[in-house]
C-alpha positions as CSV (number, residue, x, y, z in Angstrom):
1,X,0.0,0.1,0.0
2,X,2.8,2.4,0.8
3,X,4.5,1.7,-2.6
4,X,1.2,2.4,-4.4
5,X,0.5,5.7,-2.4
6,X,4.0,6.8,-3.1
7,X,3.4,6.1,-7.0
8,X,0.4,8.1,-6.7
9,X,2.4,11.1,-5.0
10,X,4.9,11.2,-7.7
11,X,2.4,10.9,-10.5
12,X,0.6,13.7,-8.8
13,X,3.7,16.0,-8.5
14,X,4.4,15.3,-12.2
15,X,0.8,16.5,-13.3
16,X,1.1,19.6,-11.1
17,X,4.3,20.5,-12.7
18,X,3.1,19.8,-16.2
19,X,-0.1,21.9,-15.6
20,X,2.0,24.8,-14.3
21,X,4.4,24.6,-17.1
22,X,1.6,24.4,-19.6
23,X,-0.3,27.4,-18.0
24,X,2.8,29.3,-18.0
25,X,3.6,28.7,-21.7
26,X,-0.1,29.6,-22.5
27,X,0.4,32.9,-20.7
28,X,3.8,33.5,-22.7
29,X,2.1,32.7,-26.0
30,X,-1.0,34.9,-25.3
31,X,1.2,38.0,-24.2
32,X,3.7,37.2,-26.7
33,X,6.1,38.7,-24.6
34,X,9.8,39.2,-25.7
35,X,12.2,36.0,-25.4
36,X,15.8,35.5,-25.8
37,X,17.9,32.6,-26.7
38,X,20.6,33.0,-24.1
39,X,22.5,29.7,-24.3
40,X,22.8,26.9,-27.0
41,X,25.1,24.0,-26.3
42,X,25.8,20.4,-27.4
43,X,28.3,17.5,-27.0
44,X,31.6,18.3,-28.4
45,X,32.2,15.5,-30.6
46,X,29.7,13.3,-32.7
47,X,30.0,9.8,-31.3
48,X,28.2,6.5,-32.2
49,X,24.8,6.2,-30.6
50,X,25.2,4.0,-27.6
51,X,28.8,3.4,-27.8
52,X,32.0,4.8,-26.3
53,X,33.7,7.8,-27.8
54,X,36.1,6.7,-30.9
55,X,39.8,7.0,-30.1
56,X,41.6,8.4,-33.2
57,X,44.6,6.5,-32.1
58,X,43.0,3.1,-32.8
59,X,42.8,3.9,-36.3
60,X,45.0,1.3,-38.6
61,X,47.6,2.6,-41.1
62,X,45.2,2.1,-44.0
63,X,42.5,4.3,-42.4
64,X,45.1,7.1,-41.5
65,X,46.5,7.1,-44.9
66,X,43.0,7.5,-46.5
67,X,42.1,10.4,-44.0
68,X,45.2,12.1,-44.9
69,X,44.7,11.7,-48.8
70,X,41.1,13.2,-48.5
71,X,40.6,16.0,-45.8
72,X,36.7,15.5,-46.1
73,X,37.2,12.1,-44.8
74,X,36.6,11.4,-40.9
75,X,36.2,9.0,-38.2
76,X,35.2,11.7,-35.7
77,X,33.4,14.8,-36.4
78,X,33.7,17.9,-34.3
79,X,30.1,19.5,-33.3
80,X,31.1,23.2,-33.3
81,X,30.1,23.9,-37.0
82,X,26.9,21.7,-36.5
83,X,26.1,23.5,-33.4
84,X,26.4,27.1,-35.0
85,X,24.4,25.8,-37.9
86,X,21.6,24.5,-35.4
87,X,21.7,27.9,-33.8
88,X,21.0,29.7,-37.0
89,X,18.4,27.1,-38.0
90,X,16.6,27.4,-34.5
91,X,16.8,31.2,-34.6
92,X,15.2,31.4,-38.0
93,X,12.1,29.3,-37.0
94,X,11.8,31.4,-33.7
95,X,12.0,34.5,-35.9
96,X,9.3,33.4,-38.2
97,X,6.9,32.0,-35.5
98,X,3.9,34.2,-35.1
99,X,3.7,32.8,-31.2
100,X,7.1,34.1,-30.2
101,X,8.5,37.6,-29.9
102,X,12.2,36.9,-30.5
103,X,14.5,39.6,-28.8
104,X,17.8,41.0,-30.7
105,X,20.7,38.7,-30.2
106,X,23.0,41.6,-29.3
107,X,20.6,43.0,-27.0
108,X,20.8,39.8,-24.8
109,X,24.3,38.8,-25.1
110,X,25.9,42.2,-24.7
111,X,24.1,43.4,-21.7
112,X,25.6,43.6,-18.4
113,X,23.0,41.0,-16.9
114,X,24.6,38.5,-19.5
115,X,27.9,39.3,-18.7
116,X,27.4,38.9,-14.9
117,X,25.3,35.8,-15.2
118,X,26.5,32.7,-13.4
119,X,28.0,30.1,-15.5
120,X,27.6,26.1,-15.0
121,X,30.4,25.1,-12.8
122,X,30.6,21.6,-14.5
123,X,29.1,22.1,-18.1
124,X,30.6,18.8,-19.1
125,X,33.9,17.6,-20.3
126,X,32.4,16.7,-23.8
127,X,30.3,19.9,-24.2
128,X,30.8,22.9,-26.3
129,X,28.6,26.1,-26.9
130,X,27.5,28.0,-30.0
131,X,29.6,31.1,-31.1
132,X,29.2,34.2,-28.9
133,X,27.5,32.4,-26.1
134,X,28.4,31.6,-22.4
135,X,27.4,28.6,-20.3
136,X,24.7,30.2,-18.6
137,X,23.4,28.3,-15.4
138,X,19.5,28.1,-16.1
139,X,19.3,27.7,-12.1
140,X,20.6,31.2,-11.7
141,X,17.4,33.0,-10.8
142,X,19.1,36.4,-10.5
143,X,20.0,36.5,-14.2
144,X,16.6,36.4,-15.8
145,X,15.4,39.3,-13.3
146,X,18.6,41.3,-14.1
147,X,18.0,40.7,-18.0
148,X,14.5,41.9,-17.7
149,X,15.1,45.0,-15.9
150,X,17.9,46.1,-18.1
151,X,16.4,45.2,-21.5
152,X,12.7,44.5,-20.8
153,X,13.1,40.9,-22.3
154,X,10.6,38.9,-20.3
155,X,11.6,35.4,-21.0
156,X,15.0,33.5,-21.6
157,X,15.4,30.1,-23.6
158,X,18.2,27.4,-23.1
159,X,18.6,24.9,-25.8
160,X,20.8,21.7,-25.8
161,X,21.5,19.6,-28.4
162,X,22.7,16.0,-28.5
163,X,24.3,15.0,-31.9
164,X,25.0,11.3,-32.5
165,X,25.5,9.0,-35.5
166,X,24.5,5.4,-36.0
167,X,24.8,2.5,-38.6
168,X,21.4,2.3,-40.3
169,X,22.3,-0.5,-42.8
170,X,25.1,-2.8,-43.2
171,X,27.8,-3.7,-40.9
172,X,29.4,-1.8,-38.2
173,X,32.4,-0.7,-40.4
174,X,31.1,-0.7,-43.8
175,X,27.3,0.3,-44.6
176,X,25.2,3.7,-44.3
177,X,25.0,6.1,-41.6
178,X,22.4,8.3,-40.3
179,X,22.4,11.4,-38.2
180,X,20.3,11.5,-34.8
181,X,19.6,14.9,-33.0
182,X,17.9,15.3,-29.6
183,X,17.0,18.7,-28.8
184,X,16.0,20.0,-25.1
185,X,14.4,23.3,-24.9
186,X,14.0,25.2,-21.5
187,X,12.1,28.5,-21.2
188,X,12.3,30.7,-17.9
189,X,10.1,33.6,-17.0
190,X,11.4,36.8,-15.7
191,X,11.4,35.6,-12.3
192,X,13.4,32.6,-13.0
193,X,10.6,30.2,-13.0
194,X,10.7,27.1,-15.4
195,X,7.6,27.6,-17.5
196,X,8.3,25.2,-20.4
197,X,10.9,22.2,-21.0
198,X,10.5,19.9,-23.8
199,X,13.0,17.1,-25.5
200,X,12.6,16.2,-28.8
201,X,14.2,13.6,-31.0
202,X,14.8,13.4,-34.9
203,X,16.6,11.1,-37.2
204,X,17.9,12.4,-40.7
205,X,15.8,11.3,-43.6
206,X,18.5,10.1,-45.8
207,X,22.0,8.2,-45.1
208,X,25.6,8.5,-46.2
209,X,27.9,5.6,-47.0
210,X,30.6,4.3,-44.7
211,X,33.7,2.3,-45.5
212,X,36.3,0.9,-43.1
213,X,34.8,3.1,-40.6
214,X,35.3,6.5,-42.3
215,X,32.8,8.7,-44.1
216,X,32.3,12.1,-45.5
217,X,32.5,14.8,-43.0
218,X,30.6,17.2,-45.2
219,X,28.0,14.4,-46.0
220,X,27.4,14.1,-42.3
221,X,27.1,17.8,-41.9
222,X,24.1,17.7,-44.6
223,X,22.5,14.7,-42.5
224,X,22.6,17.0,-39.4
225,X,21.2,19.9,-41.3
226,X,18.4,17.8,-42.3
227,X,17.6,16.5,-38.7
228,X,18.1,19.8,-37.1
229,X,15.8,21.5,-39.6
230,X,13.2,18.6,-38.7
231,X,13.4,18.7,-35.0
232,X,13.0,22.9,-35.0
233,X,10.0,22.2,-37.5
234,X,8.5,19.7,-35.0
235,X,9.2,22.1,-31.9
236,X,7.6,25.2,-33.2
237,X,4.8,23.3,-35.1
238,X,3.5,22.0,-31.8
239,X,2.5,25.6,-31.0
240,X,0.3,26.2,-34.2
């Protein structure tokens, strides 16, 4: 009986939190208050889904020679450029959405409130951040209030991506691969209250070939471009 009561309590807490978040989001959309994207981060290297990070030192002489001969080939892809691309795509959708009033990027990022905001103490050893941003801690309750007082921006948005690749057909070293994106969006109001949180997955619609464990880096970028566009569309389409 105690276990059953405990389960009902947990479910009740989740329902209350979800209801509050939904109500807060409805208020945000109804008032169309200004909102600023203040943090956009991701994993640093694009690893294989469900597997440990690849060690480039483990590549054999044939693979290393192929990598030297063709700069576009890769066994590990750095996510920095993918993340910068994701920021552009997300901002484009945010700017076009009739439900959000996007604040100017420079207004938020060049503010004193942003410069003085608390950063995450441990953002992660394998984390990177989009160009021009800081690892702002979403638990810093003083930052949203300071930003609102200085700029009039009433809401802040934090976005985190997880980029992975996986073998969609064939063998582990020779076949085709696809890109997978997981996007988490957190929105806080001017008081630092969490009014919305959502995580969405997306897989690229197409794939690229892999041989001997190496693949085209530019080809993988295209797969992520497709998946990023898809997950952003899915997120903003939920408010229509």
